[in-house]
Structures are given as C-alpha cells and as structure tokens.
C-alpha positions as MATLAB code, in Angstrom:
seq = 'XXXXXXXXXXXXXXXXXXXXXXXXXXXXXXXXXXXXXXXXXXXXXXXXXXXXXXXXXXXXXXXXXXXXXXXXXXXXXXXXXXXXXXXXXXXXXXXXXXXXXXXXXXXXXXXXXXXXXXXXXXXXXXXXXXXXXXXXXXXXXXXXXXXXXXXXXXXXXXXXXXXXXXXXXXXXXXXXXXXXXXXXXXXXXXXXXXXXXXXXXXXXXXXXXXXXXXXXXXXXXXXXXXXXXXXXXXXXXXXXXXXXXXXXXXXXXXXXXXXXXXXXXXXXXXXXXXXXXXXXXXXXXXXXXXXXXXXXXXXXXX';
ca = [
      44.808   73.512    4.703;
      45.664   72.145    1.292;
      43.546   69.024    1.810;
      40.544   71.257    2.505;
      41.223   73.148   -0.721;
      41.253   69.869   -2.637;
      38.018   68.679   -1.039;
      36.337   72.026   -1.699;
      37.544   72.075   -5.316;
      36.057   68.612   -5.811;
      32.803   69.819   -4.279;
      32.681   72.954   -6.424;
      32.886   70.927   -9.638;
      30.984   67.897   -8.354;
      33.752   65.707   -9.678;
      36.223   63.647   -7.595;
      38.662   63.063  -10.443;
      42.210   64.060  -11.324;
      43.619   64.220  -14.845;
      46.929   62.409  -15.083;
      49.231   64.295  -17.450;
      51.679   61.420  -17.741;
      52.340   62.723  -21.217;
      54.629   61.000  -23.709;
      55.309   62.160  -27.224;
      53.444   59.146  -28.630;
      50.265   60.400  -26.910;
      50.193   63.387  -29.270;
      48.466   63.117  -32.666;
      50.955   63.146  -35.520;
      49.383   66.313  -36.905;
      50.182   68.043  -33.616;
      53.682   66.561  -33.357;
      54.623   68.044  -36.738;
      54.589   71.557  -35.325;
      57.773   70.835  -33.396;
      61.094   69.136  -33.962;
      60.286   66.138  -31.787;
      63.594   64.518  -32.706;
      65.241   66.771  -30.118;
      64.622   66.813  -26.391;
      63.802   70.512  -26.506;
      61.309   70.106  -29.353;
      59.591   67.116  -27.771;
      59.326   68.902  -24.434;
      57.843   71.992  -26.095;
      55.265   69.836  -27.878;
      54.307   68.095  -24.637;
      54.002   71.398  -22.808;
      51.714   72.824  -25.491;
      49.638   69.616  -25.525;
      49.246   69.795  -21.747;
      48.171   73.442  -21.838;
      45.476   72.596  -24.375;
      44.217   69.756  -22.174;
      44.153   71.983  -19.104;
      42.120   74.580  -21.012;
      39.699   71.873  -22.122;
      39.272   70.376  -18.637;
      39.362   73.470  -16.414;
      35.626   73.506  -15.655;
      35.385   69.735  -15.235;
      38.458   68.470  -13.376;
      39.763   70.147  -10.196;
      43.266   68.723  -10.222;
      46.064   67.392  -12.417;
      48.673   64.751  -11.622;
      52.045   64.947  -13.346;
      54.187   61.806  -13.558;
      57.742   63.175  -13.296;
      59.365   60.253  -15.138;
      57.631   61.202  -18.381;
      59.378   64.585  -18.227;
      62.734   63.419  -16.908;
      63.065   61.550  -20.225;
      63.798   64.892  -21.865;
      66.395   66.110  -19.349;
      66.414   69.843  -18.578;
      63.873   70.609  -21.292;
      61.508   68.023  -19.866;
      61.753   69.404  -16.355;
      61.063   72.844  -17.783;
      57.938   71.417  -19.430;
      56.900   69.878  -16.118;
      57.342   73.215  -14.364;
      55.444   74.987  -17.128;
      52.569   72.503  -16.939;
      52.303   72.781  -13.168;
      52.506   76.569  -13.233;
      49.904   76.871  -15.958;
      47.483   74.552  -14.148;
      47.850   76.512  -10.939;
      47.356   79.802  -12.791;
      44.019   78.401  -14.009;
      43.010   77.439  -10.469;
      43.773   73.717  -10.586;
      45.651   71.885   -7.854;
      48.764   69.927   -8.797;
      49.909   66.478   -7.652;
      53.505   65.633   -8.573;
      53.717   61.870   -8.956;
      57.368   61.415   -7.975;
      57.196   58.483   -5.513;
      60.245   59.751   -3.650;
      61.510   58.273   -0.389;
      64.996   57.674    0.997;
      67.049   58.081    4.167;
      66.189   61.199    6.127;
      68.713   63.642    4.663;
      67.967   62.588    1.082;
      64.220   62.697    1.668;
      64.694   66.218    3.005;
      66.261   67.202   -0.326;
      63.479   65.517   -2.301;
      60.854   67.251   -0.199;
      62.553   70.637   -0.540;
      62.560   70.245   -4.313;
      58.929   69.281   -4.709;
      56.916   70.860   -1.885;
      59.432   72.836    0.171;
      62.008   75.496   -0.537;
      65.599   75.684   -1.727;
      67.410   78.880   -0.786;
      64.083   80.253    0.367;
      62.460   79.743   -3.049;
      60.098   77.049   -4.336;
      61.496   74.750   -7.019;
      58.638   72.701   -8.507;
      56.076   73.906   -5.938;
      53.530   71.085   -6.237;
      50.528   71.052   -3.933;
      50.894   67.317   -3.262;
      53.538   64.671   -3.957;
      53.463   60.899   -3.896;
      55.864   59.304   -1.403;
      57.302   55.798   -1.036;
      57.262   54.668    2.629;
      59.635   51.698    2.262;
      62.412   53.311    4.321;
      60.123   54.028    7.250;
      59.461   57.064    9.396;
      62.761   58.884    8.850;
      62.083   58.901    5.096;
      58.591   60.313    5.642;
      59.359   62.874    8.370;
      60.896   65.569    6.102;
      57.813   65.522    3.890;
      55.513   65.807    6.897;
      57.526   68.752    8.189;
      57.285   70.569    4.856;
      53.556   69.831    4.760;
      53.221   71.674    8.057;
      55.594   74.482    7.146;
      54.337   75.243    3.639;
      50.743   73.953    3.694;
      51.370   71.053    1.333;
      50.180   67.455    1.160;
      51.473   63.987    0.377;
      50.003   60.707   -0.818;
      51.865   57.707    0.603;
      51.930   54.434   -1.342;
      49.823   51.839    0.487;
      48.292   49.413   -2.032;
      49.310   50.189   -5.583;
      47.341   49.478   -8.749;
      49.932   47.457  -10.684;
      49.331   43.691  -11.072;
      52.527   42.599   -9.296;
      51.873   44.717   -6.188;
      50.782   41.540   -4.406;
      54.314   40.081   -4.602;
      55.377   42.244   -1.645;
      52.376   44.247   -0.483;
      50.179   41.204    0.229;
      52.795   39.242    2.183;
      51.669   38.324    5.691;
      53.531   39.496    8.772;
      53.881   37.579   12.025;
      50.955   39.488   13.533;
      48.651   38.434   10.672;
      48.523   41.754    8.878;
      49.433   42.074    5.229;
      52.341   44.415    4.514;
      50.001   46.968    2.936;
      47.813   46.875    6.063;
      50.844   47.565    8.255;
      51.748   50.490    5.995;
      48.158   51.741    6.213;
      48.358   51.723   10.002;
      51.600   53.725    9.894;
      50.080   56.242    7.485;
      47.214   56.812    9.900;
      49.760   57.642   12.614;
      51.893   59.824   10.337;
      48.809   61.775    9.322;
      48.010   62.876   12.856;
      48.314   66.613   13.347;
      47.654   67.417    9.684;
      43.880   67.071    9.788;
      41.878   69.801    8.095;
      38.419   71.168    8.759;
      36.758   68.426    6.702;
      38.219   65.672    8.873;
      40.909   64.428    6.494;
      44.665   64.560    6.857;
      46.996   66.224    4.358;
      48.975   62.966    4.549;
      46.865   60.725    2.329;
      47.231   57.280    0.796;
      47.635   55.861   -2.700;
      45.212   52.939   -3.035;
      44.789   51.210   -6.379;
      41.308   51.372   -7.874;
      42.061   47.934   -9.322;
      41.739   46.333   -5.855;
      38.093   46.984   -4.881;
      37.826   44.619   -1.922;
      41.135   45.619   -0.379;
      40.372   49.260   -1.063;
      37.015   48.998    0.712;
      38.698   47.372    3.722;
      41.311   50.136    3.767;
      38.589   52.783    3.786;
      37.207   51.227    6.964;
      40.702   50.931    8.409;
      41.742   54.525    7.601;
      38.680   56.735    8.156;
      40.627   59.998    8.375;
      42.923   59.391    5.404;
      42.148   60.797    1.971;
      42.712   58.373   -0.916;
      44.304   58.946   -4.304;
      42.912   56.156   -6.488;
      44.932   55.339   -9.632;
      43.938   52.589  -12.028;
      40.708   53.913  -13.516;
      40.222   53.586  -17.275;
      43.188   52.091  -19.110;
      44.095   49.851  -16.152;
      40.563   48.505  -16.021;
      38.820   49.968  -12.968;
      35.326   51.446  -13.291;
      33.114   53.593  -11.093;
      31.403   50.494   -9.708;
      34.776   49.140   -8.546;
      35.686   52.137   -6.416;
      32.516   53.249   -4.668;
      33.429   51.539   -1.388;
      36.735   53.391   -1.323;
      34.778   56.601   -0.710;
      33.259   57.451    2.659;
      29.557   57.337    3.492;
      29.156   60.954    2.373;
      30.646   59.950   -0.996;
      33.832   61.854   -0.260;
      37.322   61.069    0.948;
      38.888   60.098   -2.376;
      39.942   61.355   -5.784;
      40.237   59.100   -8.844;
      43.036   59.401  -11.385;
      42.846   58.640  -15.090;
      45.790   59.228  -17.406;
      45.994   57.249  -20.645;
      42.223   57.144  -21.141;
      42.218   60.955  -21.251;
      45.517   61.496  -23.051;
      44.632   59.137  -25.885;
      40.861   59.605  -26.006;
      41.329   61.104  -29.471;
      42.362   57.694  -30.809;
      39.210   55.999  -29.579;
      37.102   58.744  -31.155;
      39.018   58.703  -34.437;
      39.895   62.392  -34.377;
      42.977   64.596  -33.998;
      40.978   66.985  -31.810;
      42.563   65.629  -28.654;
      41.307   68.418  -26.405;
      37.623   67.872  -27.207;
      38.066   64.099  -27.004;
      39.708   64.376  -23.568;
      36.914   66.675  -22.422;
      34.249   64.199  -23.531;
      36.138   61.366  -21.818;
      36.440   63.377  -18.592;
      32.701   64.020  -18.618;
      32.003   60.326  -19.174;
      34.353   59.467  -16.314;
      32.592   61.928  -14.013;
      29.177   60.525  -14.937;
      30.342   56.949  -14.395;
      31.809   57.661  -10.965;
      29.048   59.962   -9.719;
      26.399   57.603  -11.036;
      27.999   54.673   -9.233;
      28.289   56.691   -6.024;
      24.642   57.668   -6.302;
      23.596   54.014   -6.517;
      25.567   52.719   -3.549;
      23.598   51.997   -0.377;
      25.066   51.709    3.093;
      23.489   49.598    5.826;
];
C-alpha cells in the first residue's frame, strides 16, 4: 500500500521529512529569474518548474517526498498547472513520493470530481496522479467517501485536516462540543473511523491526518488518541516549530509521522547569502534531518 511505501522510503533515507515545493516566483534568486520572462504566466511557470527540478536533484538522496501546494501554481493558470504536473512527474521519475496539498472537500459529487482529478482517473487516465492529497473534512463523510474509494481503487492516500498549524486555527478547531470534546478531537475520532480498512503492513492507515507541528501538546495528545493514523506535520522551520516540539507526535518507535518544511528550504539561499539555492536547500534539509532525528533520539518514554 502507498502508506507502506512512504514509511519504507522514510526508513531507507533515515529521514521523516517532506520538502514543500510551495514555490513562488519571489523564492527564486534574481539571477535565476533573469533566465525567463517572468512577466508572463508562461515564463514564470517555466522558471518555477526549472527551480523545482534543481531542488529535487539536490534533495533526492536526503528527502523521500515532496509536497506541492496547488495554489502557488494555480496563480499562473494553465502554465502553472503544467508546472505542477511537471514537478510531480519529475519527482516521481526520481523515486520520490508526491503529496498534492489541495485541501479539497465538498458535497459528494463534487468531491468525487476533485478526487478523480488528483488521485483517481478521468476517462480512464490519471490527471495529476499524486500519491497523496490533503482533504478538508468540514462537509463530513460524504465529502470524504469519494477520496477513500479512490484510495482503495488506485492505491493512493489522503491526509485529512485535523489540527492545522496556522495561528487562528483555534477560532474553530478548539471550540468545545456538548460532549466535552474540542472540534479537532471530534474530527480526529472521525478520521480514525474513516481510516479503517486502509491499514498497511506497518500498522498505519492510508487515510492520515494533518496535525500542526506548532501545537506540541495537542499533537502529542492526538498521537495517543489516533495510534493507527499517520501524521503529516506542517509548521516546521519558518512557522517556528523545531524537532523538540514534535517528538511526541511520533510513535514509540519514532515513526508514524512526516514533517514538512517549505519556506525554510525554498529560501535557504537568502539566509546563507548565496544564489546557489540548490546547495543551500540541501544543507538546510540536512540540518532539518539532524535536528529531528537528534530530538527523536533524546526522547524517553516511560
């Protein structure tokens, strides 16, 4: 199953991290931008695609997976979506897994169309063909069901929003229900149910959860609450989370989660004062791996 492939890829590289290619034109050094006509959608998209390919080449032996934020590509219309498809295809050709960060979710028939586009088939052919997508559960089970069906049919996976990393997530997600649970806890309980029947050989479901690395205490409680659910942990790096913040979101075998960093990798060249963005991103990815693995190595369970 796809979740087993992700877990095994993490194990092969000894690195539970995902590189977020949420690439915007301003993330590219000016010297690199000048190779294309970035004043046009087509030129900007071509520049972003080339930038992404260079990052993938630099990270291939360090990071097992990329995450592509679709909104950054939708900005450039058809050319942007072509760049997204090119980035995903190139990563997969190099052996990386691909998470499409699309956060889709709607009534059943519309969710079926979203799912077909990103992890399913249209006219018998894949469209974007991601390995995993992020899904918004706000509309309930009928918005999730088409994604679950395509996971079964095409060996794909999803990450369902549970407790997100943004500061204002508490405005809705932390509200208390009549039974005493927070909204995000109620969603977590539903995710555990939705994930049944998609469990792989390593004990985790292909229906995982998005849990913000910026919420260490809530994330640790969710790990205990959702033992068979794999976590995608955004919020590392630019949003402030560190390896020490996220260790309790992993299981006792130091597995069960993958950590995303986007801006800290994409713009590492600025911090290092160089236009060699690929080498800077590689160094940053190594530092991220060492921080997380070091923190995991220090944690003690009782």
